[in-house]
C-alpha positions, 0 to 999 in steps of 0.5 A: 527543527530537528525532530528525532527520526522516531518522531518523524515516523510517528507523524508519517504513520498518520498520513492516509493513502490517497487511494485507500484512506483506510491505510496509512502510508506506513501501513502500505510500506511505501515510505522506505527510509527517514534519515537526517542528512546534516540539517535536511530530513530525507524521506525515501518513498517507493511507489506501489509501482512506477506509474502510480498516479497517487505518487505525486499526492503522497509526496505532497501530503509528506511534505505538507505534514513535515513542514507543518511540524517545523521541518524546514529542509526536506528531501523527498527521494523516490526509490524504484529499486527494489520495487514495492511489493505487497509483502511490505504491507503491514499485518495492521494494514492487512487487517484494515484492508479486510475490515474496509471490504478489500481483500488483502494480498494472499500471503506468499503470492507477492514474489510468485503470484504473477508466475502462478497466474501465467502458469494457470494456477487458481488464486484463492482469495477469501471474501473480506465480508464473509470469509468464504474461499468460494470466490472468483475473479470478475475483472483483472482491473478494479477501481484502481490499478492496484486492485482487481474486482472479485465476487464471492459466490457465497454471499454474492458480494463484489469486492476489490482484491489488492493485487500482488506486485 
């Protein structure tokens, strides 16, 4: 079966991220390209980082979903350059993260966040629950490698912050 590319994108937009199930793979921006190459469907995936443990699960989910819809010849490609960045998370994805209790990446920090942190700049991460900017980082390491643990000083609730890459 040779489904139109826009139909394939629609199918892929139904697949949840295995680590943050409120997000789809397209919300997260890890699916970079879908194209027919002759009778083979090529899907290009850029993991959130090169050692992401969820990459294999993501690729298996993509293959299973597309094969269930009649795609017989499939080439999954892992593309590491350019590296994934939190700037690729869609606006809908950022809203879903906030609603799920995870602070989305602060706008504009994807490219500069690491350098600013090294220089001692304070990152202002609004609480996803109450919206207060009065928050603090508790641990650079959260429930998954792509998240850090933060706490809101206003509502006193801990929350994950989706770190910038």
